[in-house]
Backbone as CSV, one residue per row, in Angstrom:
resi,resn,N_x,N_y,N_z,CA_x,CA_y,CA_z,C_x,C_y,C_z
1,MET,-19.983,-17.087,-18.680,-20.544,-15.817,-17.593,-18.674,-15.389,-16.755
2,SER,-18.842,-14.222,-16.338,-17.285,-13.911,-16.700,-17.335,-13.729,-14.812
3,ILE,-16.461,-14.291,-14.273,-16.295,-13.784,-12.605,-14.965,-13.423,-12.544
4,LYS,-15.344,-12.328,-11.811,-13.670,-12.053,-11.219,-13.957,-12.418,-9.602
5,THR,-12.187,-12.819,-9.333,-11.572,-13.125,-8.456,-10.790,-11.957,-7.580
6,PHE,-11.249,-12.242,-5.997,-10.040,-11.056,-5.695,-9.702,-12.221,-3.742
7,ILE,-8.608,-12.523,-4.017,-7.998,-13.106,-3.005,-7.898,-12.284,-2.016
8,ASN,-8.068,-12.268,-0.887,-8.063,-11.316,0.524,-6.530,-12.234,1.338
9,LEU,-5.562,-11.711,1.577,-4.401,-12.202,1.983,-4.225,-10.536,3.088
10,ALA,-3.846,-11.635,4.407,-3.994,-10.399,5.958,-1.835,-10.670,5.363
11,VAL,-1.626,-8.814,5.352,-0.149,-8.691,5.711,0.015,-8.316,7.501
12,LYS,0.936,-8.448,6.919,2.216,-7.780,8.186,2.856,-6.299,7.794
13,ASP,3.353,-6.246,6.767,3.889,-5.011,6.148,3.343,-4.687,5.009
14,LEU,2.595,-4.002,4.544,2.203,-3.496,3.555,2.904,-3.128,2.590
15,ASP,3.909,-1.660,2.841,4.949,-1.599,1.875,6.484,-2.517,1.488
16,LYS,6.122,-3.762,2.117,7.583,-4.666,2.284,6.295,-5.691,1.089
17,SER,5.282,-5.935,1.111,4.669,-6.770,0.652,4.492,-6.220,-0.665
18,VAL,4.429,-5.170,-0.798,4.214,-4.724,-2.314,5.599,-4.481,-3.182
19,ASP,6.805,-4.142,-2.081,7.571,-4.035,-2.537,8.088,-5.619,-3.242
20,PHE,7.524,-6.721,-2.697,8.381,-8.086,-2.548,7.422,-8.295,-4.412
21,PHE,6.454,-8.272,-4.453,4.931,-7.988,-5.527,5.373,-7.538,-7.080
22,THR,6.196,-6.419,-6.605,6.263,-5.472,-7.136,7.770,-6.342,-8.337
23,ALA,8.760,-6.358,-6.978,9.838,-7.414,-7.560,9.567,-8.399,-8.872
24,LEU,8.484,-9.532,-8.008,7.830,-10.451,-9.180,7.116,-9.730,-10.822
25,GLY,7.107,-8.862,-10.398,6.105,-8.355,-12.150,4.503,-7.997,-11.943
26,PHE,4.086,-7.664,-10.565,2.723,-7.634,-10.365,2.637,-5.786,-10.413
27,SER,1.327,-5.524,-10.726,1.093,-4.232,-10.573,0.233,-3.906,-9.213
28,PHE,-0.277,-2.693,-9.362,-1.135,-2.453,-8.123,-2.010,-1.361,-8.395
29,ASN,-3.788,-1.507,-8.884,-4.733,-0.596,-8.698,-4.964,0.672,-7.549
30,GLN,-3.980,1.383,-8.001,-3.980,2.683,-6.654,-5.211,3.477,-6.487
31,GLU,-5.854,3.492,-7.266,-7.650,3.275,-7.311,-8.011,2.508,-5.870
32,PHE,-7.600,1.442,-5.296,-8.021,0.410,-4.316,-6.403,0.283,-3.247
33,THR,-6.061,1.794,-2.956,-4.889,0.639,-2.341,-4.584,2.395,-0.753
34,ASP,-4.815,2.468,-0.080,-4.655,3.305,1.024,-3.208,2.306,1.471
35,GLU,-3.467,3.258,3.406,-2.385,2.599,3.833,-3.039,1.224,4.604
36,ASN,-4.181,0.707,4.731,-4.702,-0.618,4.815,-4.576,-1.651,4.135
37,ALA,-4.784,-1.478,3.184,-4.578,-2.062,1.915,-4.350,-1.315,0.502
38,THR,-3.934,-2.817,-0.147,-3.937,-2.510,-1.491,-4.684,-3.570,-2.699
39,CYS,-4.497,-2.839,-3.869,-5.009,-4.338,-4.964,-4.328,-4.527,-5.734
40,MET,-4.060,-6.348,-6.052,-2.613,-6.363,-6.518,-3.346,-7.182,-7.636
41,VAL,-3.142,-6.442,-9.206,-3.212,-6.981,-10.013,-2.596,-8.500,-10.661
42,ILE,-3.183,-9.386,-10.438,-3.208,-10.498,-11.191,-3.557,-11.014,-12.539
43,SER,-4.710,-10.448,-13.266,-5.019,-10.454,-14.821,-6.366,-10.031,-14.314
44,ASP,-6.707,-9.580,-15.970,-7.717,-8.479,-16.136,-9.144,-9.007,-14.839
45,ASP,-9.087,-10.413,-14.248,-9.990,-11.008,-13.428,-10.142,-11.816,-12.208
46,ALA,-8.575,-11.295,-11.926,-8.000,-11.934,-10.511,-7.237,-11.033,-10.085
47,TYR,-7.935,-10.500,-9.029,-6.850,-9.716,-7.878,-6.234,-10.252,-6.617
48,ALA,-5.645,-9.758,-6.153,-4.985,-9.806,-4.436,-5.490,-9.358,-3.869
49,MET,-6.207,-8.895,-2.564,-6.367,-8.024,-1.922,-5.167,-8.520,-0.759
50,LEU,-4.059,-7.150,-0.874,-3.427,-7.289,0.305,-3.813,-6.366,1.628
51,HIS,-4.478,-6.665,2.813,-4.701,-6.209,3.976,-3.666,-6.230,4.869
52,VAL,-3.295,-5.037,5.695,-2.905,-4.988,7.014,-3.783,-6.190,8.057
53,GLU,-2.883,-6.756,9.181,-4.029,-8.082,9.459,-4.411,-7.184,10.342
54,SER,-4.555,-5.442,10.999,-5.265,-5.034,11.776,-6.660,-4.817,11.195
55,PHE,-6.537,-4.184,10.149,-7.759,-4.437,8.839,-7.995,-5.353,8.458
56,PHE,-7.423,-6.435,8.082,-8.431,-7.933,7.837,-8.467,-8.219,8.520
57,SER,-8.551,-8.182,9.628,-8.959,-8.578,11.271,-10.578,-8.321,11.506
58,GLN,-11.090,-6.967,10.962,-12.105,-6.037,10.929,-12.943,-6.738,9.700
59,PHE,-13.181,-7.967,9.249,-13.855,-8.530,8.125,-14.220,-10.259,8.343
60,THR,-13.695,-10.549,9.234,-14.102,-12.074,9.972,-13.666,-11.928,11.746
61,LYS,-15.072,-13.083,11.815,-14.666,-13.598,13.212,-13.917,-14.612,13.807
62,LYS,-13.417,-14.771,12.709,-12.335,-16.263,13.130,-11.144,-15.438,13.653
63,GLU,-10.357,-16.349,14.052,-8.739,-15.268,14.631,-7.984,-15.725,13.348
64,LEU,-6.764,-14.831,13.233,-5.862,-14.688,12.059,-5.203,-16.498,12.258
65,VAL,-4.904,-16.336,10.350,-4.006,-17.677,10.929,-2.944,-16.954,10.644
66,ASP,-1.553,-17.547,11.402,-0.418,-17.238,11.033,-0.007,-17.683,9.993
67,ALA,0.646,-17.831,8.774,0.676,-17.784,7.447,2.581,-19.032,7.773
68,THR,3.178,-18.744,8.790,4.135,-19.331,8.766,4.214,-20.126,9.550
69,LYS,3.137,-20.488,10.126,2.604,-21.866,11.079,1.982,-22.614,10.382
70,ALA,1.141,-22.406,9.848,-0.275,-22.840,9.485,-0.568,-22.595,7.831
71,THR,-1.501,-23.398,7.177,-2.098,-23.270,5.754,-3.308,-23.386,5.861
72,GLU,-3.623,-21.614,5.340,-5.071,-21.931,5.021,-5.241,-21.776,3.579
73,VAL,-4.680,-21.363,2.896,-5.102,-21.139,1.801,-3.950,-22.005,1.028
74,LEU,-4.107,-22.403,-0.397,-2.633,-22.182,-1.351,-3.742,-21.378,-2.880
75,VAL,-2.198,-20.314,-2.893,-2.820,-19.514,-4.106,-2.156,-20.173,-5.161
76,ALA,-2.931,-20.389,-6.493,-1.702,-20.871,-8.161,-2.343,-20.229,-8.778
77,LEU,-1.113,-19.833,-9.438,-1.472,-19.399,-10.438,-0.880,-19.937,-11.902
78,GLY,-1.559,-20.063,-12.904,-1.649,-20.303,-14.060,-0.923,-19.822,-14.776
79,LEU,0.620,-20.012,-15.587,1.417,-19.598,-16.604,1.367,-19.587,-17.559
80,GLU,1.952,-19.079,-18.375,2.011,-19.495,-19.961,2.902,-20.314,-20.380
81,SER,4.344,-20.812,-18.878,4.860,-21.768,-20.084,5.424,-21.944,-18.656
82,ARG,6.779,-23.321,-18.927,7.595,-23.596,-17.849,8.402,-22.134,-17.735
83,ALA,9.119,-21.266,-18.594,9.861,-20.551,-18.878,9.066,-19.413,-17.916
84,GLN,8.088,-19.453,-17.936,7.207,-17.772,-16.710,7.547,-18.690,-15.759
85,VAL,7.310,-19.802,-15.463,7.345,-20.248,-13.739,8.834,-20.005,-13.234
86,ASP,9.687,-20.829,-13.840,11.045,-20.572,-13.779,11.801,-18.864,-13.520
87,GLU,10.869,-18.550,-14.031,11.305,-16.761,-13.874,10.439,-15.830,-12.789
88,MET,9.052,-16.538,-12.676,8.667,-15.553,-11.335,9.134,-16.332,-10.340
89,ALA,9.870,-17.883,-10.504,9.889,-18.027,-8.990,11.630,-17.682,-8.563
90,GLU,12.426,-17.441,-9.436,13.388,-17.161,-9.553,13.542,-15.553,-9.336
91,LYS,12.783,-14.722,-9.494,12.221,-13.379,-9.189,11.693,-13.211,-7.598
92,ALA,10.705,-14.444,-7.318,10.217,-14.341,-5.641,11.861,-14.780,-4.637
93,PHE,12.396,-16.051,-5.286,13.335,-16.018,-4.056,14.349,-14.753,-4.255
94,ALA,14.716,-14.317,-4.936,15.182,-13.031,-4.739,15.605,-11.750,-3.802
95,ALA,13.669,-11.688,-4.185,12.977,-10.918,-3.359,12.954,-11.562,-1.608
96,GLY,13.459,-12.238,-1.393,13.165,-12.773,0.037,12.200,-13.962,0.198
97,ALA,11.702,-14.497,-1.427,10.624,-15.639,-0.889,11.356,-17.004,-0.128
98,GLN,10.687,-17.969,0.379,11.337,-19.430,0.787,10.408,-20.340,0.601
99,PRO,11.412,-20.787,-0.339,10.653,-22.574,-0.729,9.434,-22.817,0.043
100,ALA,8.460,-23.263,-0.289,7.316,-24.142,0.301,7.524,-25.311,0.083
101,ASN,7.787,-26.216,-1.451,7.366,-27.700,-1.923,9.130,-27.525,-3.123
102,GLU,8.816,-28.872,-3.203,9.567,-29.382,-4.240,9.117,-28.740,-5.749
103,PRO,9.781,-28.425,-6.469,9.485,-28.369,-8.073,8.720,-29.826,-8.448
104,MET,8.199,-29.302,-9.513,6.823,-30.497,-10.211,6.903,-30.333,-11.356
105,ASP,7.887,-31.752,-11.421,7.791,-31.942,-12.918,6.973,-33.548,-13.665
106,GLU,5.817,-33.491,-13.519,5.233,-34.783,-14.258,4.182,-34.168,-15.929
107,GLY,5.370,-34.410,-16.708,4.818,-34.326,-17.562,4.443,-33.001,-18.464
108,PRO,3.241,-33.108,-18.813,2.491,-32.187,-18.981,2.069,-30.780,-17.965
109,MET,2.397,-31.166,-16.972,2.461,-30.309,-15.214,3.554,-30.138,-15.029
110,TYR,4.024,-29.181,-14.996,5.531,-28.147,-14.394,4.894,-27.352,-13.667
111,GLY,5.865,-27.194,-12.085,5.476,-25.851,-11.058,6.306,-26.037,-10.350
112,LYS,6.228,-24.860,-9.196,7.754,-24.386,-8.530,6.572,-23.743,-7.182
113,SER,7.275,-23.469,-6.122,6.162,-22.313,-5.340,6.595,-21.946,-4.538
114,PHE,6.553,-21.318,-3.522,7.228,-20.342,-2.336,5.959,-19.789,-1.836
115,GLN,6.790,-19.375,-0.615,6.322,-18.649,0.635,6.722,-17.333,0.060
116,ASP,5.236,-16.156,0.179,5.662,-14.972,0.053,6.072,-14.474,1.899
117,LEU,6.400,-13.103,1.561,6.888,-12.693,3.398,6.254,-13.201,4.289
118,ASP,4.963,-13.402,4.034,3.949,-13.478,5.364,3.733,-14.981,5.734
119,GLY,4.284,-15.924,4.472,4.056,-17.408,4.942,2.946,-17.882,3.861
120,HIS,2.610,-17.149,2.984,1.144,-17.478,2.595,2.112,-18.479,0.786
121,ILE,2.222,-19.619,0.377,2.602,-19.787,-0.355,1.036,-20.122,-1.707
122,TRP,2.383,-19.418,-2.440,2.037,-19.379,-3.834,2.680,-20.672,-5.073
123,GLU,1.795,-20.897,-5.431,2.105,-22.386,-6.904,2.184,-21.607,-8.253
124,LEU,3.213,-21.705,-8.776,2.993,-22.005,-10.422,3.287,-22.576,-10.687
125,ILE,2.098,-22.852,-11.792,1.762,-23.911,-12.267,1.940,-23.712,-13.976
126,HIS,2.206,-24.234,-14.821,2.126,-24.080,-16.310,1.470,-26.158,-16.998
127,MET,0.655,-26.213,-17.438,-0.266,-27.168,-18.211,0.185,-26.712,-19.348
128,ASP,0.858,-28.244,-20.048,1.278,-28.262,-21.276,-0.131,-28.925,-21.817
129,LEU,-1.369,-28.590,-22.225,-2.666,-28.792,-22.822,-2.324,-29.708,-24.360
130,SER,-1.353,-29.180,-24.901,-0.875,-30.032,-25.948,-0.466,-31.182,-26.109
131,ALA,-0.014,-31.551,-24.816,1.340,-33.170,-24.210,0.335,-33.740,-24.173
132,PRO,0.718,-35.253,-24.763,-0.376,-36.349,-24.541,-0.328,-36.801,-23.249
133,GLN,-1.454,-37.083,-23.438,-2.303,-37.188,-21.901,-1.880,-39.407,-21.289
134,ALA,-1.786,-39.589,-20.690,-1.899,-40.921,-20.311,-2.458,-41.156,-19.810
């Protein structure tokens, strides 16, 4: 069974968010993009819908979380190598991201994390499944 995943995130400034994630190497599906939202392509089966806060609030009865003050979700991306983790983290920080947690290097699991412009936490993880397990 193939399941597509759509992560929905509220953002304060859609244009700045698009610029930020473009700097990290992501593309956007223009078919699902307007002044209220955009569809960021993570992979063939995973997408992040970035919605301006006023538009996002139409999809929930709950109060929106200020991601700079509270955490509702951690978005983890599994990358193919340690080098890809380092490269994307460097791009994120160069584009204005803030550190989220200390880097992780636990044998076969390697990762770095950052807070995007709206405070959402993104974890970049590489799992070396060929490494011996303890």
